[in-house]
Each structure stands twice: as C-alpha cells, then as structure tokens.
C-alpha positions, 0 to 999 in steps of 0.5 A: 430536456433529455428523457429521464429513464424510469429505472436506475441501472441495476447494480450487482450487490457488492460490486463496489466492495469487489472492485475495492478488494481487487484494487487493494490486492493490486496495490499490496502485490508489489508491496509484498515483493518489496518486503520480501526483497527487504528481508533478503537485503537485511540477511545479506547486509548482516554478513557485512554489518553484524551490528543489528543496531547499525543505521542501515538496519534502522532504515530498513526497519523504517521502510518495512514499517511503511510498507506494512502500513501504506496508508502512512505513506501519504502524509495527512491522509485523513485530512488532505484532499487527494487532489493535492498530491 
C-alpha cells in the first residue's frame, strides 16, 4: 500500500474560479468576433435586401441569439451528460 501523505496539497483560494473565468473568456472571445461579423453582414445585406423582415435577416437574428446565449447551443444542456456529445 502506498504511503499516504499527511497533508493535501494547498490550493490557492479562488483557483478554480480563476480557471473557469479564463476558460469562459477564451470561449466568448471568438464568439464576439462572430457577432461583430454578423453585424457587418447585416449592414451589407441591407444594401441588397432592404426588407428587414426577409428570411435572411430572421436567420441572422437566430444566429445572433444563439451566440449571445451559448448555453443554448447544446441541446438539453441541463439534462444530457457531456459524454453524449
């Protein structure tokens, strides 16, 4: 039987929170870039398709909504184990 260490390694307070914030930042960064480009695309499309109710603008709004709420990108996020994706 391996020898047991008497003390657990000391963890810096807030280490997990700091790591989670860093991961969240790295995920949001490219999504922000996509959002900016969607806005540019919308402006360019308005020159060709002035009707803001056209299907293409509805699609752009749906994409923008999914980017604003990335937790909605994964279906059943609260009930489906991550391993199933």
